[in-house]
Each structure stands twice: as structure tokens, then as C-alpha cells.
C-alpha positions in Angstrom: -31.1 -105.0 -71.4 -33.8 -105.9 -69.1 -36.3 -103.7 -66.9 -36.2 -105.0 -63.4 -38.0 -103.8 -60.4 -36.0 -104.7 -57.4 -37.7 -104.5 -53.8 -35.7 -104.5 -50.5 -37.3 -104.9 -47.0 -36.6 -103.2 -43.7 -33.9 -105.4 -42.7 -32.1 -104.9 -46.3 -32.1 -101.0 -45.5 -31.8 -101.1 -41.8 -28.6 -99.1 -41.6 -26.6 -96.7 -43.5 -23.9 -99.3 -44.1 -26.7 -101.9 -45.4 -28.3 -99.1 -47.6 -24.8 -98.5 -49.2 -24.6 -102.3 -49.8 -27.8 -102.4 -51.5 -26.5 -99.3 -53.6 -23.5 -101.3 -54.7 -25.9 -104.3 -55.8 -28.2 -101.9 -57.8 -24.9 -100.6 -59.4 -24.0 -104.0 -60.7 -27.4 -104.4 -62.4 -27.0 -100.9 -63.9 -23.6 -101.5 -65.2 -24.9 -104.5 -66.8 -27.2 -102.2 -68.9 -30.4 -102.8 -67.1 -32.9 -100.3 -66.3 -33.7 -100.3 -62.6 -36.7 -99.3 -60.4 -36.0 -99.9 -56.5 -38.9 -100.1 -54.1 -37.7 -99.7 -50.3 -39.4 -100.3 -47.0 -38.8 -98.1 -44.1 -35.6 -99.0 -42.1 -36.0 -101.9 -39.8 -38.0 -101.0 -36.7 -39.0 -97.7 -37.7 -42.5 -98.0 -38.6 -43.0 -99.8 -35.1 -41.3 -96.6 -33.5 -43.8 -94.2 -35.3 -46.9 -96.1 -34.3 -45.5 -96.2 -30.9 -45.1 -92.3 -30.9 -48.7 -91.9 -32.2 -50.1 -94.3 -29.6 -48.3 -92.0 -26.9 -51.0 -89.4 -28.1 -53.9 -91.6 -28.6 -54.6 -95.4 -28.2 -56.6 -95.3 -31.3 -54.9 -92.7 -33.6 -57.0 -91.1 -36.4 -56.2 -93.6 -39.3 -55.6 -90.6 -41.8 -53.1 -88.9 -39.5 -51.6 -92.3 -38.7 -51.0 -92.9 -42.4 -49.5 -89.3 -42.8 -47.1 -90.3 -40.1 -45.9 -93.8 -40.5 -45.4 -93.1 -44.4 -42.5 -90.8 -43.6 -40.3 -94.0 -42.7 -40.0 -94.7 -46.3 -39.5 -91.2 -47.5 -36.2 -91.4 -45.4 -35.2 -94.6 -47.1 -35.6 -93.5 -50.7 -33.5 -90.3 -50.0 -30.7 -92.1 -48.6 -30.7 -94.8 -51.2 -30.6 -92.1 -53.8 -27.9 -90.4 -52.3 -26.0 -93.6 -51.9 -26.6 -94.4 -55.4 -25.3 -90.9 -56.8 -22.3 -91.3 -54.3 -21.3 -94.3 -56.4 -21.8 -92.7 -59.9 -25.2 -93.8 -60.6 -27.5 -91.1 -61.6 -30.8 -91.7 -59.3 -34.1 -89.8 -58.1 -36.3 -90.8 -55.3 -40.1 -90.7 -55.3 -43.0 -91.1 -52.8 -46.0 -92.9 -53.7 -47.9 -89.6 -54.2 -45.1 -88.3 -56.5 -45.5 -91.4 -58.6 -49.0 -91.2 -58.4 -49.9 -94.6 -57.1 -53.8 -94.2 -56.7 -55.5 -96.1 -54.1 -58.8 -96.4 -52.5 -59.3 -94.5 -49.2 -59.1 -97.4 -46.7 -56.4 -96.0 -44.4 -53.9 -98.4 -43.2 -55.1 -101.2 -45.5 -55.6 -99.3 -49.0 -55.7 -101.3 -52.1 -53.8 -99.9 -55.3 -56.3 -99.0 -58.1 -54.0 -97.6 -60.9 -50.4 -96.2 -61.2 -49.2 -93.5 -63.3 -45.9 -94.6 -64.6 -45.2 -91.7 -66.9 -42.5 -90.0 -64.6 -40.6 -93.2 -63.9 -40.6 -93.9 -67.7 -39.2 -90.4 -68.2 -36.5 -90.9 -65.7 -35.5 -94.4 -66.9 -35.1 -93.2 -70.6 -32.9 -90.3 -68.9 -30.5 -93.0 -67.5 -31.6 -92.8 -64.0 -32.4 -95.3 -61.4 -35.7 -94.6 -59.8 -36.2 -95.4 -56.1 -39.8 -95.6 -54.9 -41.4 -95.5 -51.4 -43.1 -98.9 -50.8 -46.1 -99.2 -48.8 -47.9 -96.1 -49.8 -50.1 -94.3 -52.2 -52.7 -91.4 -52.6 -56.3 -91.5 -52.7 -58.7 -89.5 -54.9 -58.7 -86.6 -52.5 -55.1 -86.4 -52.3 -54.8 -87.9 -48.9 -51.7 -90.2 -48.4 -52.7 -94.0 -47.9 -50.7 -97.0 -46.7 -51.2 -100.4 -47.9 -50.8 -102.4 -44.6 -48.0 -104.5 -43.3 -46.0 -106.0 -46.0 -47.5 -103.5 -48.5 -43.9 -102.8 -50.1 -44.0 -106.2 -51.5 -47.3 -105.0 -53.3 -45.9 -101.8 -54.5 -43.0 -103.5 -56.0 -45.1 -106.0 -57.9 -47.7 -103.4 -58.9 -45.1 -101.4 -60.2 -43.6 -104.1 -62.1 -47.0 -104.8 -63.7 -47.6 -101.3 -64.6 -44.1 -101.0 -66.4 -44.3 -104.4 -67.9 -41.0 -105.3 -66.1 -39.3 -108.3 -67.2 -38.9 -109.4 -63.5 -39.9 -108.3 -60.0 -37.1 -109.3 -57.3 -38.0 -109.3 -53.8 -34.7 -109.3 -51.6 -35.3 -110.5 -48.3 -33.1 -112.4 -45.6 -33.6 -115.7 -46.9 -32.2 -116.8 -50.3 -35.4 -118.4 -51.7 -38.6 -120.3 -50.9 -37.8 -123.8 -49.4 -39.7 -126.8 -49.3 -40.4 -126.3 -45.7 -38.9 -124.2 -42.9 -35.2 -125.5 -42.7 -35.3 -124.7 -39.1 -37.6 -127.6 -38.6 -36.1 -129.9 -41.6 -32.5 -129.2 -41.8 -32.9 -131.1 -45.2 -35.1 -128.7 -46.6 -34.3 -127.7 -50.1 -34.5 -124.3 -51.8 -36.7 -124.6 -54.8 -35.4 -123.3 -58.1 -39.1 -122.4 -59.2 -42.8 -122.6 -57.9 -46.1 -121.6 -59.4 -48.1 -118.5 -58.2 -50.7 -121.1 -57.2 -48.5 -123.1 -54.9 -46.8 -119.8 -53.5 -50.4 -118.6 -52.8 -51.2 -121.7 -51.0 -47.8 -121.6 -48.9 -48.3 -118.1 -48.1 -51.9 -118.6 -46.8 -50.7 -121.7 -44.7 -47.9 -120.1 -42.8 -45.2 -119.5 -45.1 -43.9 -115.8 -44.5 -41.5 -115.3 -47.4 -44.1 -113.2 -49.5 -47.2 -111.2 -48.6 -50.4 -113.0 -50.0 -51.3 -109.7 -51.9 -48.2 -109.3 -53.5 -48.4 -113.2 -54.8 -52.1 -112.5 -55.9 -51.1 -109.4 -57.7 -48.4 -111.0 -59.5 -50.4 -114.0 -60.5 -53.2 -111.7 -61.8 -50.9 -109.7 -64.0 -48.5 -112.4 -64.9 -45.3 -110.7 -63.3 -42.4 -113.2 -62.8 -41.4 -112.8 -59.3 -38.0 -114.0 -57.9 -36.9 -114.3 -54.4 -33.4 -113.5 -53.5 -31.0 -112.9 -50.6 -30.2 -109.4 -50.0 -26.6 -109.8 -49.2 -25.9 -113.4 -50.6 -25.2 -114.0 -54.3 -27.4 -117.1 -55.8 -30.3 -117.6 -58.1 -33.0 -117.5 -55.6 -36.5 -118.9 -56.4 -38.6 -118.0 -59.6 -42.4 -117.7 -58.9 -44.0 -118.1 -62.3 -47.4 -118.7 -63.9 -46.4 -121.7 -66.1 -46.3 -125.0 -64.3 -45.4 -126.9 -67.4 -41.8 -124.9 -67.2 -40.5 -128.0 -65.5 -40.2 -131.3 -67.4 -40.0 -133.1 -63.8 -42.7 -131.5 -61.9 -42.7 -132.9 -58.4 -45.9 -134.1 -56.9 -45.4 -132.0 -53.9 -43.5 -128.8 -53.9 -43.7 -127.9 -50.2 -44.8 -128.7 -46.6 -46.5 -125.7 -44.7 -47.6 -125.5 -41.4 -49.4 -123.1 -39.0 -49.1 -123.2 -35.0 -51.6 -120.7 -34.7 -54.6 -122.7 -34.5 -57.4 -123.3 -32.4 -60.5 -125.7 -32.5 -64.0 -125.1 -31.5 -66.8 -127.9 -31.2 -70.5 -127.6 -30.5 -72.2 -131.0 -29.8 -75.7 -132.3 -29.8 -77.1 -129.6 -32.3 -80.5 -130.3 -33.7 -79.9 -131.5 -37.2 -82.0 -129.1 -39.0 -81.8 -126.9 -42.4 -79.9 -123.7 -41.6 -78.1 -125.0 -38.6 -74.8 -124.2 -39.9 -75.6 -120.6 -40.5 -77.1 -120.4 -37.1 -73.6 -121.7 -35.8 -71.3 -119.6 -38.1 -73.4 -116.4 -38.7 -72.4 -114.9 -35.5 -69.0 -116.0 -35.5 -68.6 -114.3 -39.0 -70.5 -111.1 -37.5 -67.8 -110.7 -34.9 -65.2 -110.6 -37.7 -63.8 -114.2 -36.6 -62.2 -115.9 -39.6 -62.9 -119.8 -39.9 -60.8 -121.9 -41.7 -61.5 -125.7 -41.5 -65.0 -127.1 -41.0 -66.2 -130.6 -40.1 -69.8 -131.7 -39.6 -70.9 -135.3 -38.4 -74.4 -136.4 -38.0 -75.3 -138.7 -35.3 -78.1 -141.3 -35.1 -80.2 -139.4 -32.8 -80.8 -136.7 -35.3 -78.1 -134.3 -34.0 -75.0 -133.3 -35.4 -71.4 -132.3 -34.0 -69.9 -129.1 -35.8 -66.2 -128.5 -35.4 -64.3 -125.7 -37.0 -60.9 -124.0 -36.4 -59.9 -120.4 -36.1 -56.8 -118.3 -35.3 -55.7 -119.0 -31.7 -56.1 -115.1 -30.9 -59.7 -115.3 -31.9 -60.2 -118.5 -29.5 -61.8 -116.8 -26.4 -64.2 -114.6 -28.5 -65.2 -117.5 -30.6 -65.8 -119.9 -27.6 -67.9 -117.0 -25.8 -70.2 -116.6 -29.0 -70.4 -120.4 -29.5 -71.5 -121.0 -25.8 -74.3 -118.2 -26.3 -75.4 -119.8 -29.5 -75.3 -123.3 -28.0 -77.8 -122.1 -25.4 -80.1 -120.6 -28.0 -80.1 -123.7 -30.3 -80.4 -126.3 -27.5 -77.0 -127.9 -28.2 -75.7 -130.2 -25.8 -72.1 -128.7 -25.1 -69.1 -126.7 -26.3 -65.6 -127.6 -26.2 -62.5 -126.2 -27.4 -58.7 -127.1 -28.0 -55.8 -124.7 -28.3 -53.2 -127.5 -28.5 -53.5 -128.0 -32.3 -51.6 -127.3 -35.4 -52.2 -127.8 -39.1 -49.8 -129.4 -41.6 -50.3 -129.1 -45.3 -48.7 -130.4 -48.5 -48.9 -128.3 -51.3 -48.4 -129.1 -55.1 -49.7 -128.8 -58.4 -48.3 -132.3 -59.3 -51.3 -133.6 -57.3 -53.6 -132.9 -60.2 -52.1 -135.7 -62.3 -51.2 -138.2 -59.4 -53.5 -140.2 -57.5 -53.0 -141.5 -53.9 -51.5 -138.3 -52.6 -53.6 -138.0 -49.7 -53.3 -141.7 -48.5 -49.7 -141.5 -49.0 -49.7 -138.6 -46.5 -52.0 -140.4 -44.1 -49.7 -143.5 -44.2 -46.6 -141.2 -43.5 -48.4 -139.8 -40.4 -49.8 -143.3 -39.2 -46.3 -144.7 -39.2 -45.5 -142.0 -36.7 -48.8 -142.7 -34.5 -49.9 -139.2 -35.3 -53.6 -138.9 -35.2 -55.7 -136.9 -37.7 -58.4 -134.7 -36.2 -59.5 -132.8 -39.3 -59.0 -133.0 -43.1 -59.3 -130.3 -45.8 -58.5 -130.6 -49.3 -58.0 -128.4 -52.5 -57.1 -129.3 -56.1 -53.4 -128.8 -55.0 -53.3 -128.8 -51.1 -54.2 -131.5 -48.4 -54.4 -130.1 -44.8 -54.6 -131.9 -41.5 -55.3 -130.8 -37.9 -52.9 -132.6 -35.4 -51.9 -132.3 -32.0 -49.4 -129.6 -31.6 -46.9 -131.6 -29.9 -46.6 -133.7 -33.3 -46.1 -130.8 -35.5 -42.2 -130.9 -36.3 -42.3 -134.9 -36.3 -45.2 -134.7 -38.9 -43.4 -132.2 -40.9 -40.3 -134.3 -41.1 -42.2 -137.3 -41.7 -43.9 -135.9 -44.8 -40.8 -134.2 -46.1 -39.2 -137.5 -46.3 -42.2 -139.5 -47.4 -42.6 -137.2 -50.5 -39.0 -137.4 -51.2 -38.0 -133.7 -50.6 -35.0 -134.1 -48.4 -32.2 -132.9 -50.0 -29.3 -135.6 -50.6 -26.6 -135.6 -48.0 -24.2 -132.9 -48.1 -26.5 -130.7 -50.3 -29.0 -129.2 -48.0 -28.9 -125.3 -48.0 
């Protein structure tokens, strides 16, 4: 017997028929003798519908009231799933975040979980019930309903698994696991049997949308084994685990991640004096524009060129700020580029293998792809290239690092 926390997203519970399918899946685990806690999102599209209703009243709804409103989406789903379970003979009970007592801070719309009182859940599990919990929500010290932000149901699932010391947290979604890269770009992409928390964090931060970063961070912090599974297809999925030694044949590279939502800003002819980086990036940071990669080149005339990347949505704002900064510090010019993309190789195997970066650069050079910027960490190498070469670069790297599935075995 195992204690398993299962999380189903909005598409998995998008209709009554699908909710009944989820109930049938949960019943199989329950019939095997496992204790099950299920965390669910609102039905697909419901949160957006509720937000749209609120914006018909106000362009900027009061955050406390908006949380009260959008949290009702999950309340509908937990009741329907509990009903569906009872219908097929599985004792079940539903709980809102408040009823569980998922304690959060008071940051409405982006609250963080502080503590979970799992007493009620444990009592119901001991009584033989499946417990169905509303994801995405909690309650603050004053008793106000709070929500955790987009993707917060993943975090709820992992947090409950940590509090209950569950054997596994299973995230059910519309893909059957984590792949070496996006199968829509590389047909020979392979589903990974396992990946480390470190690698998954890098993949998530670099554009892989299988799991929310906060959920992976939480799982890593509390050593909660995570498994990504398809909601309506059988299969082993991908296990995300702390121990990178689990695999005797740990590959050098586990995956290729990429992000199209990049833009590049360059300020040229900056006086090369102490504190100049802060003078450039301080105003950018104050405007809440997040900077990713940074490169600084010092010229012979005691000036420097300073280049950094931002999210494409922040490009115009960043450009205006940088132009103002250039006038203040006497820089020569400001230029920008939105036709770029970032491609990254990720793998804990880099720690024990030399020459990984040069192998990456060689693969790109063979395709005549110019590298504009480079950033590295212990288990990652990222490059900025022209966006038009993105898919070619991903395919070339996938092949170069021997990630292609053998003929006839791509999933």
C-alpha cells in the first residue's frame, strides 16, 4: 500500500465525461489498496471566464475579491469529482483550501504556502476515503481566501505530498512525460524515464512548460518524488527525482530547451568606469524588467558595449529606459533586436564530462548558425541565435548529443 497524491489539470477535468474518466482512474489505484489524495484545477477555461466577468466590473479588480471569485472554479470541480467517485462505489470527500487549512501569506493572486494542517486529510484516509482537494488556493492568517497564481494546482499537489510524506506525487497532464525536447520540433524526441530536480528546474525555466517552476522547487526542497503522466493514456511517464546516481548510464545531456520569447538590447560606447553596470541595469530592474543573459565587451578606447536579453514583452519598455540612460551617461548609441531565440542544453552529466560546450558550438557551426551570446552554469549551456535558425539548431543539437530515438521507437 502506498500514499499517492494525484493532480489533474484543467483539460483533464474539462467536462463531466472527463471527470468521470478521472474517477475511474482513481478507482483503479484505490482498488489496488493505495491511499489517494486528488488535487484538481478548475475545468478548462473556467478561470479565464471568471476573470473576464470580474473585468466587466473593473479593469483592475480588487485582488482580495478576485481571489474569492476565481477560487470557486476549483470548488465546482472537487464536488463533481467526489460525486463521480461515490457513484462508482469509492467513498470520497471534497475539501477547499480553507477546509484543509492550507495556510499562505497574504499576497493575493500569487500567495505562497507557509504551512498545511493535514489532520483532516489523515483522518479521512484512515477511514478509507479518497480525499479531493481544490488546487490553486489557500487561506491567510486573517481567514481571507488566497490563490497561488497560474499553475498553482501543481504547487498544491506537491505541498500536500510533502506534508503527508506521500510516496509519490503524480502530475497528470496532456503529455505522457518529459521529453528530450519538444516533439513538435524534433520528431525523434524521446520520453525520459527519469530526470533530476536540477535538470527539470533548468528545463522549466528555459521554456519547457510541462511543470511549473514553483512546484519543481517545492518538490526538490522536500524530496518529493514527482511523476509526470498522461491523463488518459497508460504508461510509466517520467519520474523526477533527487538522486542523479539512480541511473548507471547517466547521459551527458538530458534535454534541449528553447525559448522564442527573447529580445536583445545593446548600449554602445559606454564610459568604462566603476559602477557603470549598475547605472545601466538599475533603472531596468526598478521598472520590474527581468534581465536574463548579460555580455560586456571592453574596447581599446576605454568604452564598453553592454548587451543583455529580456522577455520580448518587456522590449519596448526596456528600450525606452536604455535610451534615457544612454543620454545620462554619455553612451554612443542604443540598438535592439527582437528576432532572436535562446537554445540550451541541460544535463547533470556535464559535471563529469569535458568538452560539452565545444561539442555544442561545433554542431551549430556545421549548420552555419552564428552564436551571439553564451551563458553557462554547472549543468547548462545557453546560446542566443537568430530566431529563424531555432528549429534547425534544436534538431542539430538533438542529433549531436545522441538524443534521437532509434528508427521506429520515437514516441
